[in-house]
C-alpha positions, 0 to 999 in steps of 0.5 A, spaced: 113 329 701 111 325 707 111 318 703 119 319 703 120 320 710 124 313 711 123 313 718 116 312 718 116 306 713 119 299 714 121 299 707 126 304 708 129 300 713 137 303 714 135 309 710 134 316 714 131 322 710 136 328 711 134 334 707 128 335 703 127 342 699 122 343 694 121 349 689 115 350 684 118 345 679 123 341 683 125 337 689 131 335 692 131 329 697 138 327 701 138 321 704 143 317 708 143 309 707 147 304 712 149 300 706 148 299 698 142 294 700 138 300 704 140 304 698 137 299 693 131 298 697 130 305 697 131 306 690 126 301 688 120 303 693 121 311 692 118 312 685 111 308 687 111 311 694 111 318 691 106 317 685 108 323 681 108 323 674 115 326 674 122 324 672 128 324 677 136 323 677 140 321 683 147 322 685 150 317 690 156 319 694 160 312 697 163 313 704 169 309 707 164 305 712 160 302 707 154 307 708 151 312 702 148 318 701 143 319 695 141 326 692 135 325 688 133 331 684 125 330 682 121 334 678 114 336 681 108 332 678 107 334 671 114 337 670 120 334 667 127 335 669 131 339 664 138 337 663 
């Protein structure tokens, strides 16, 4: 999960990792974004940075000040999300 640390990578400018929780087959990543542009950049770079054979789904919360919170559910390497 080190690849997801937004404050360590300039590609994630405007995004701050808030919470990560991993279990045996699933990780949940909550990230705060300054605006839609920061969220878009994070969303584009995340799969490449992770480099897992996984599936993911994202929930976005929009805030009145234009900021966003993403909650991403990512299957661990080699597992699939079950819907």
